[in-house]
N, C-alpha and C positions, 0 to 999 in steps of 0.2 A: 525644675524642669519638668513640664507633663509629659506623660507617656503612659502606654498602655500597659506596663509591668508594674510598676510602683503603687497603684491603688489596690492591688491582692496584698503585698506586704502590709499597707497601711490597715486594712479591713482585718486582717489576720491580727496583727499587733494588737489592735482594739480590744476584739472577741479573748485574745489570749489574756490581756492585762487587765480585763474586766472585775475577775473573780479577785486579784490581787490590790485592784483598787479599792473594792467593796471591804475586803479587810482592813486596808490601811484607813480608810474612812470610819469604819466601825470601832476602830481603837481609839480614836480620838473624841473628845466630849467631856462629858460629866464624869467624873472618876466613882466606881463602884466602892462600898464597903471592902470587897474582896481585894481589889486592886490597890486602896489603900494600905492594907494590911500587908499586904505583899511588899509595897515600897517599905514599909516599916520594920520588916522582919528579913524576910528570906531573898529579896530581889538581888540584892548584891550578890549571895552567895550563889545563885543562879547564872548570873552574868560572870563572875570570877570562874567559877568550876568550868562554862564554857570557853571563857576565853584560855584558860589552861589547857583544856582538852585541844583546843585548836592548833594553839604554838606546839605544844610538845606533838602530837600525831602529825602537824605539818612538818617539824623538822625530821622527826624520825623518819616519815616518809619519803623526805625530799633526799636524805642521805642515802637511804637504804635503795630507793626507786633509780637514783642517779648513779649511784655506786655499781650497782649490777647491770645497769644498761651500758655504762662505761667499760668494764671488766669484759663483758660477752661481745662489746663492739668491736674494740681496739687492741684487744689481745687474742692470743691463739692459745689454745690448749686441748690436751684430750677430753673428750666427752662434752666440747663446747656446745654440740647441737642439742644434747640433752638437758643441759642446762637451760640454753634459751627457751626451750619449751617448758620446763619443768618450773622455771621462775615465776613464768605467768598464770600456773594453775592455781594458787590462792585466792585469784580473782573470782574463780567460780564458787565459793564458798561465802554466803551472805556473812554480814559480821556478826549478825544476833545468833547466827547459827553456831559460828566459831566461840561466841561467849556461851552459849549454853553448853556446848562440849567441855570448854577449860572450867566451868563452874561443876560440871558433873565428875573430872577428873581431880579437881583441885579443891573441892568444896570440902566441908567439915564432913569427917564419917565417910568420906567418899576414898577412892583407890588411892590415892595419894597419902594422905592422912592415916589411912590405915598400914600401908606399907611402913610408913615413919613409925607407928606403933608397935609394928612387928621387929623393929631394929631396936626398940628401946628410947624413940625419942617421942614424946607425949605432947609437944606443943603445939596449939592450934595455929595456924597462919590463915588470918582472914583475905582471902582472894578476891572478895566481892569489894572492890574499891577502884579509885579513879586510875591508879598505878597498871592493874591489869586491865582495864580499859583501853588505857594508851597502847601497851602492848599487843593487844589484840586487835586494836583498829588499825594498828600501823602493818600488823600481817596480813590484814585482809585489804586494805587500801592502796598499799605501795605498789601493785601491779598497775593502778592508774598513771603514775608517773614513768614506771619501766617500761611500758608499752609505748607510751607516747613520744617518750624521751630516746628509748631505742632508735624508732623509726625517724625522728629527728637525727639521731647520729650516724645512722647510715646514709643520710643524706648529706653528709660533711662533705666538703667540696677539697678533693685530692690536691687539686692545684693550688690550695692554702696550705695544708697542713704537711704535704710530703716536702714540700721546698724548707719548711720551717724545722723539719726533722733533720733535714740534711745538712742545715746550717747550724746543727749542734744544738738546738733548742730542746730543752728537756720535755719528755712527755707531761709532766706536771705544768711545767709553763705552758704547754701549747694546749692543754685540758682548760688551763685558766684564764687564758689570753686569747683563745680563737674558737674553740669548741663550745665551751660555755656561752660567750657572747651570740654565737651563731644560734645556738638552740634556746635562747632565753623564751621565746612566743611558746614555744613546747613545753619547757620547764615551767612558767607562770602559769599556763594554761590547764596544765595538767595538775599542778598545785592548788589551783583554785577549785578544781573538780573536788579534790581531796578536802580542802577547806569547808566547803560547801555540804559534802556527804558528811564530814565530821558534826558541823552544826544541827544538820537535818537527823542525825541518827537516833533511832529511838528504842529499838528492841534491846541493846546490850545497856545501855545507860539506864533503862528502867528496870531491868534485870538485877543490875549491879548496884541499885540505888545512888548511882551518880547524879547528883542534883544539877543537871543542866537546863536549858530553858526549853528543849524538844519536851520532854517527859511532863516539865511544869506545864507547859502549854496543854498537853493532851489532859494532864489531870484536872486542870484548871477548868478546862472546856466541859469534858465529859465526867469529871468527878464533882467539882461545884457548881456546873451549869452557868458559868460565868463566861459569855462569849466576849466580852469587852475585854475584859482583863486576859483573856488567853490571846486575842489578837492584838493586846498591846506588848504582851512578850513576843511575839511573833515580829513584829515590827522592829523591836530590839536586835531579834537574829539575822533579820535582813539586812539593817545598817550595817553591821558587822560585816559582812560579806561585801556590803557595796563600798564601803571605805577601801578594804582590801584591793577591789576592781579599780577605784579611781586612784588610788594612790600609783598602782601599777601603770596605768594608763599616761598618767602624768609623768610618771619617772620615763616611759618609752619615749614620749615625744613624738618627733617626725622620724624616728630611726625606722631603716628599712633592713627586712632581714631575709628577702628574697635571693635565690642563689641560681644564676642563669648559667646557662651552657651544659655541656657534659661534664660527667663526673666521671672519675677512676677510681682505681680500689686505693684506700688507704692503707700503709704500711701496718701490720700488725706486727706486735712483739711475741715472741714465743715464750711463754710463762716455763720457768724451769726451778729446781731446787727447792726452797722452803716458800717462796713465792706463790710458787704452784700449789702447796699444800695449804698456804693460809688462804688462799683463792678459793679453793674446794670446799675449808670450813666455814669461810663467811657464806658463799654461796648457797651451801648447805643447809644454813640455819633456817632461812626463810622456808625455803622447801619442806623441810622436817616438820616444822611447828605451824607452817602455814597452810600445810595441804596433808602431809602423809599420816600425822597423827590424827587430824579430825576426819579424813577419810576412812583409817582403819577403824576410829570409834563408831562412825555412822554404820560401816558395811557389817561390822560385828553384831549390832544391835538390830540393823535393818534384815540380816538373815533370821535373826532369833523371832522377830515379830512378822515377818513376811507372810506366813501362811494366815495369819490372824486378822492382818490389813490390808492387804492386797485383795480387794474386791471390786466390784461395780463402782461402787462410791469413790474409791482411790482413783480408779481408770477416768471418772468422771471429773474431778479435782486436777489430773493430770491435764487432761485435753483442755479444762478452761485456763489453766496457766499457759500452756503453750499457745492458744488462740489470742487470747487477750495481749498477750507479750510479743508476739510475731506481728499482728494487727496494727498494734499501737505505734511500734518500731518502724514498721513501713511507712505509715501514714507520716510519722514525725520526719524521717528522712527525706521524704517528698516535697513536704511544706518546706523544709529548710534549706534544701536544695534550689527552690524557686525563689525564696528569700535571699538565699547567697548570691545566687545568679543574677537577680535584679539590682543588689547593691554593686555587684563587679561591673556592669554595663552601664548603670547610671549612677556614679559614686558621689550622690551628693551629700550633704551634711546629715539630712535626715536619715537616708538609707543608711549609711554607715553606721549608724547608731542604732537601728533597728534590732539588729542582732543582739546587742547589749541590753535592749529593752525587754526583747523574747526572752532573755534567760534570766530575767527576774525571777521565774517560777522555782528555778533550780535552788535559789537564795532562801527559800520558805520550806519550813519542815512540811511533811506531806500532810500531817493532820490540819494545819492552818489553811493549807489549799483546799482541802476538802470543806473547811467551814466556809471558804468564800464561795466556792462553787454551790454549796448547798442555799447559800443565801441567792446567789445568782439565779438558780433553776427553781427556787421556790417562789421567786417574784415573776419569773417568765410562765410558771404553772397558773400561778394565780390569774395573771392577766389572760392566759388563754382560758380560763375557769369563767371570768368575769364576762368576757367577751362571746361566750357560749360557743367556743370554738372547739372544746373538749369539755367533757363531764367529768374528768379523772385526770389525775396525774401523768402528765406525758414525757416528762423529761426527769423527775426525780425518781430515783431508784431504778433506771434502766442501766443497760450495759453503756449507751454513749456515754453517761454522766462519768463513767469508769475512765472510758478512751480518752475524754476529754480533759479528764484529771491527769492522765499520764501524760497528754500532750502539753499543759499547762507545766508540768512538773519537770518534763527531762526535755523540752525544747532545747535546752542549753547545748545539750551533749551533741543534738544534729547540728545546730548553728557552728558552733566550736570546732567539729570534724570538717562540715563542708568550708566553713571558710579558713581552715589549715589546708584543705585539698586545694583552694583557689590559689593560696598565696604561692604555691610551688608551680603554678601555669602561668606563663606569660599573658598577659592581657594583648599581645600583638597577634597571637593565635586567632584569637576572637576578630581581631582588626583584618587581619589577612583572610579570614573566610567571608567576611562581609564584603571585602573588596573583590572578591570572585563572585559576587552575586547572590551569596546566601543570607537569608535576613537572620533576626536574632533568633527565632524558634529552632528554625533548620541548624543553626551555627551550635546551637544548645544541645540538641540531637546527635548531630554528625561529629561535632567536634570537642564539646567540652564534655558531653556525658559519657563518653567510652575514656577520655583521660581520667575522668574523677570516679571511675569505676571502684576502683580499690579503697579509695577514701569512702565512698557511699556504704561499700561493704562493711568496712571498719566501724563507721556510725552505726550501721543497721545492727551488727553485732553487740556493739557497746549498749544500745537501746534496749535490744533484746534481753539481755542479761540484767540491765537496770531495772526493768519492768518487773521480771520475774523473781526479783528479789524484793521488790518495793512493798513494804509493810503497812505504815499506818495509812497510807492513803488508801490500799486496798482494802484495808480493815473498815474503813469507814464509810466507804463509798460504793462497796460491793453491791450487786442486787440481791434481793430476799433470797436464802438459801442457796447462794453462789459463793463458793470456797474456792481459794487458790492454794497451791502448795505453800506460801507464805502464811496466808491467814490460818491454815489447819497447823503447819508447824507452831506458830504462836502459840494459838489456844491450847494446843497439848502443851507445850512448855509452861505456859501461864497457869494450868491444871497440875503443875509438878508430874507430868506425865513424861519426862525428857527422854526415855528409852523410845517410846512409842513415836516420838516425833522424826527418829531417824530414817525411817523409810520416806517418808515426805523432802526431808532435807536432803538424803540422797538422790532423790528425783530431781531438786531443783541443780543440784552440783553435775549430775550426768546430762542433764539438757543444757545447761550452762557449758560443758566441756565440749562439747560438739562445734559450737560455732567459735569457741575459745581456741581451739585446736586450728580452726582455718586462718584465724588472727596471726598466729604464730608460725605457723608453715608457710603462708604465702609472702612472698618478697615484695618489698617496694610499697607496702602499703601506707 
């Protein structure tokens, strides 16, 4: 169907997918000696380690995220509001920072080992392994599932749940037969984000020497200077996520998960006795190890090094991070809203799958997207110079390069939150508005946009926190002499100056905590 809205989505899709197409195209062809060597030696180790990490982190975050969301939504107990707030706080701490902290606490001849030696235990426990990475990534990533699934649980239809409970259905049976099926899109969508974050993680896997695909891609490109082998490994990582998304889409079929009509309060069970204390214990574990211990570590060393490191350079780095994250989050959420609205009012086959296509960037490690963008912008700059339009690099090394990279990388978050918000709004509202004389644009501004306000705010905050924590993409594409909190933290940690990273890590956490608090305290997001 020809219309005035769809061409914008088509052009945006082509632009965003260009770097990914260049990477995929570059990956195939004649094999290099490095790629042949990788296939014969360590390629299977990279793939198997990545798969182990994906399944382990995915399972652990699913259990922890859904479990905490369920307890805090369908049960009542003292201090519940405090737990609702605190359970989301680990989301403010980047995975790689949490990894640095626990390596300092439990690493060889650090605090934990010195304590063991003081009480006569001289054994050495190596924490730089895949098991530690699984635990740390679970603590850092489960809030994805907790926040999104809890929002879905809070929309559960009381007209379905309360009669089931009144007729004698156990809460366990209601959970598995009603609540989980209704929340399936939220659960699978948030789990997909966790899986993609796990595959793309660079900082902690590289620091803990876990041989997954992402550090292998980074080392192959920047260490061995073999772009073809690096992009080949990247395609493997992308295919892993695509398989997950395709299988889920196939299994869902044509099922509908929309909940129409008014919703009342769902009956909550008051926890008492041993159930209360077991719940306190289980809910406290991710808060203590995912937030309180890292925060205490960071605060102690931030205080120690504050007078030495807080200067004009630090304030410049702080401003760079805030500006780049806020601007990119705003641009992405605006573009995602237009794409989502177009597929809503013109639900053609192409429009329905544009959001999926625009999400491909999130399936690829940041370093590889950087490679694709470098290839794209080098070709554009070469064409501009050859045609005498400019005499120097116009795009390469500019701030626009970094902004465009964030759009390619994180558009999936914007699309997912916008589509999730539109799913909860009946299309009949749009039709009623147009029957009263409003065109599509006025309907979008007067009807759809106000109803989507909370979902858009939720998406903006997720994007802001994702970009401010992004490491490999920023590390490669930042303009000359342009540092962010993430890159400065990495560079200091890589130089074995862990304690000096504390003030930069604390800044990331504090900046993230402010919008995160809005998510937690604001109702009906």
